[in-house]
Structures are given as C-alpha cells and as structure tokens.
N, C-alpha and C positions, 0 to 999 in steps of 0.2 A: 615663655610663650613662643619665642622664635624657634626653640628646639622642637617644641610640640608641633608647630606648623610644618617644620622641616620633616618631622617623622611621618606625617600623614600626607605629605606631598606625593604626587604621582611620579613614579620612577621615569627617568628619561631613557627608555629603551622601547623596542618594537614588540616586546613580548607581553602577553596578558597573564598576570598572576591572579588566578581566580580566587575570589573571596570565599570564606567558609560558607557552605550552603547546607540547608537541612534536606534538600530534595533527594539526594541519593538514598538517605536513610528512610525517608517517607515513602519513596517509590519502591524500594526493596521490601519494606514491610507490607505495603499495599499489594504488591505482586504475590507475596507469600500468602496473605489472607485470601486473595482471589484463587490461588492454586488450591488451597485447602477447601474452600467453598465449592470449587468445581469438582474436585475429587469426591467430596462427600455427596454432592448432588448426583454425579454419574453412578455412584455405587448405592444410592438410595439409603444412606446410613442415617441421616437425620432429616427431619422435616423442614428445619429452618436453614438448610444448606444454601438455597437461593439468596437468603438474606445475607449470609456471610459473603457469598460471591458478589452481591451488589455493593456491600460495604467496601470490599477490596477494589472493585471497579471504580467506584466513586473516588477512592483514594488515588488510584492511578490517573484518572482524569484530572484531579486536583493537582497532582504532581506535574503533569504535562503542562497545564495552564500556567502554574506558578514558575516552573523552571524556564519555559520559553519566554514568559514575561520578563524574567530576569535577564535572559540573553538579549532580548530586544532593548532593555534598559542599558545594558552594557554597550550595545552598538550605537544607540541613538543619543543617549545622555552622557555616558561616561567616555564615549569614543575610544573604547578599548580595542575595537576590531581594526587594527592596523593592517597593512598589506601582508606582513609576515603572518599575523594571526589568521587572516583570511585564507592563506595558503594551507595552514594547518586544518582549518575547518573544511576546506575542499577535500583534503585527503581523508578526513573523517567521513564525509558524505560518500565519497567513492567506496570506502571500505564498508559502509553501511549498505549501500546498494549491492555490493559484491556478496554480502551475507544474505541479502534477499534473493539474489540469483541462486544461491545454493539451496534455498528452500524450494524453489521451483525445479531445480535439478532433481530433488528427491521425488517430487510428484511425477515428473516426466519419467524418471527411472522406474517408478512403480507401474506407470502406464505401459511403457514399452517392454518391460520385463514380461508382462502378460500378453500384450498385443503381438509381439514378435514371435512368441512361443506358445500359442494357444493349445498345441497338441503335445506339450512336454510330457514325455512318457514317464518321467520320474515323479510327476505330480498327477496321480490318477484322478483325484478329485477335481483338479483344474480342467483336465481334458474332458471329464464327464460333464462338467457344468457348461463349459464353453462349446462343447461339440466339435472341438478341433478347429474352430474358426474364430475370427475377430472382425466385428463385434460378436458377442455371444449369440447363439441361436435364440430366437424368440425375444430379442431386445430391439425395440424400435428406437432408432437414434434420431437426432434432429437433422433436418434438411440444411446442409451448410450454406446453401444459396438463398436462404430465407432470412430469419432473424439473426443468425450468426454473421451473415454478410452485412446486414444493416448495422450491427454493432461494430463491425470492422471499419466500415466507412465513417461511423460516428467518431471512433477513437482516432482514426487517421486525420480526420478534419480537426479534432481537438488538438492534435499535435501541431497542426498548422497555426491554429489560433493562439496557442501559448507561445509559439515562436514569434508570431506577430507582436504579442504583448512584450516579449523580451526585447525585440528590436526597437519597439516604440520607447521602452524605458532607456535603452542605450542612447537614443536620440533625444532624450528629455521630452518625449511626447506623452504627457500624463494622460490625456484623453484616450490616446490609442492604447496605452497600458491598461487602463480601466476597462475599456470595451473588449480588449483581447481577453482579459481575465473573465469578464462576464460571459463571453461566448464559450470559453473553455469550460467554465463551471456548468453552464447550461448543457453542454454536450456530455460532460461527465455524469451529470444527474440523469440525462436521457439514457445513457448506456446502462446505468443501474436499473432504471425502470424497465427497459427492454429485457434485461437479463432476469429480473424478478418475474416478468410475465413468462419468459421461457421456462424458468424453473417450475412455475405453477402448472405448466402444461406438459411437463416431462412424463414420458410413459414408463419411466423406471425410477427407482428410489435409491437413496444412499446406501441403505443396508440391504443385505441379502444377495448382493452380486458384486463381483470385482469391477465390472464396468461402471456401475453407478458410483462406487466408492472412489475410483480414480477420477471419474469425470467431475464429480462435485467437489472433490478436494482440490483439483487443479484449477477449475474455472471459478469455484467459490473463493479460493484463496486469492485469486486474481481480482475477483469482484470486491473483496475486502480491501485490497490495495487501491482500487478505483475510488472507493468511499473515503479512505484515508487521504488519498491524493486530492479529492474534491474538497475535503475539509482544509487541507493544506493551502489550496488555492483560494478558498473563501477567506481565510485569515489574511493571505497576501492581498486580496481585494480590499479588505478594510484598511490594511496598512497603506495601500496605494492611495486610497481616498483620503487618508490622513496625511498624505504627503511624506511618508517616512522613507521612501525609496529614492535614491539618486542614481545617476549613471555610473557612479564609482562606488556606491555603497548600497548593495542590494542582494546580499548573500541569501536572505530568506527566500526571496523570489527565485533566485538562480537555482537553489536547491529544490524548490517546488517544481520548477521546469525540468530539471534533471530527473526527478522522481516520476514526473508525468510521462516523459519520453521512455523511461524504463518500463512503465506500465504498458505503453503502446507496443513496444517491441515484444514483450512477453505475450501479449494478446495475439500478435501475428503468429508466433510459434504455436500457441494454443489453437488458433483457427486452422492453421495448416495441418497440424499433427492430429488433433483430436476430432475436429469437425469435418475436415475434408478427407485426410488420409484414413481416418477411422470411421468413415461414414458407412452405414449399413442400410437397413430398411428404415425409411423415414417414419416419423410419428404420423399415424393416420389422422387426416383432417376431420 
C-alpha cells in the first residue's frame, strides 16, 4: 500500500506532466467532420451536408468546453500551474496570437495588392473592373467618420475597461474586476451589433467584386475575433464571480485581456487602412 501511494504521489518538481486526454482525438475528428460537411455544402454535393457540418461543429464546441474545463481543474484543484508552467503557457499564448496576426497579414496583403495597383497593366480584368482607381468605380463605401468611428471609440473604451479589470484583480479588488469585465463585455457586444447593422446597410456584396471580398474578409474575420473574445471574457466573468482568480493565479483572465488588446490593435489598422485610407464615395443615406 505504501508503494502504491508513493507511485501516485505528485512529483516534487515545477513541471506539469499532462495526464492522458481524449480531447486531441475528439477535436481532430470533429474538425475533420466539419471540414467534410462544409466542402459538401459549398459544392452542393449532398442535401444533408449542413447536418454533417452541424455534427462536427457540436463536437468542436464540446471539445473546447471539456478541454478548457480540464485546464481549469488542473489550475484550481490540482494546482499544477506553477510559475514555471505559467511561463510556458504565456509563450504558448504569444505564439497563438502571432499565428492570428499572420491571418490578418493575409487579408491586408490581398487588400493592398489590389488597392495599391488598381491599374495593373498585366491584369486586364482588374483594370477594367476597377477603372484604374481604388475604391472601384460605382462602389459606395462607408463614411469612416460615422459607424466605423463609433466602433473605434467603443473598442478603445473596452481596452480601457479590461485594463481596469486587470488592475483591480492585481489589487485583489474583486468588485472592480467584475464590473470591469461587465463593461468590457457590454462594449464588445455593442461593437458586434453596430457592425451587424453596418453590414446590413452595405451598398456592396461579398461576391462579384474584389472590394467586397477583401472588405468582408478583413472586417468579418475581425468581427469573429470580437465574438470569440467576448465569449472568452464572459467565461472569465463567471470564473471571477466564482472567486477562481487571485492576484497570483489568473492566467485565464490574463490571456483574455491579451487577446482583447490584440483585437483592439487590429481594428485600429482596419479603421485606418480600409475605412479611412480606402474611403471613396459614401453609402447614400
């Protein structure tokens, strides 16, 4: 019995040896099912393709919930997130955000490749469609000083409130942490509503023109990140109410704050490059 107890005792070192987990296999399988369903749906190959996509999406959501639940259990119950482990997690989050940056580099590249060379003589179709100017002729763009400016102010304010929540947590001010998160979440949801209203009143579409494709891919991909970040913060709010965060143990909230600041910075580039620099004839009122 003594040998058995010794075998299962926690090792006395700062590193976390992760237990066997089903989530990588479940997540990979769900992602594959989602990809198959999406491909079948886009090519109109089978009528039940949306069902396949839905099954895969549910599996991905289940994987996320289960996997992150286990990570929280490791931190709060098992106390496996030592200072050394936290450093490794921070490196991982930095690399994840760096990979997200490269996604936006792709969208900006596509945008500027066309915007800076609208009269490219080697691309006759491009020059004919764009009329040698950017934005393309006959395209009514958004007034950057209307809804886009409002959304910019909303996101900048949300960056302030999430910083307030972070400083409140570091000072063990649980009330300030909760209210800071509530304000940030409200601002994030407001941004999403304003952007949905903007999309509904766009004078151009995703398909049929390069301006609409690059505009909706760049701003829509950012909008998806705002929604993901809002969910991230909502989870942190519930954890804060449950008293799970401490001034020295709050990686979940810290990563949510990093992610939210990343979303803010990307929007500033989108606002400056696509809305202001790329402004043309505003959408008629």
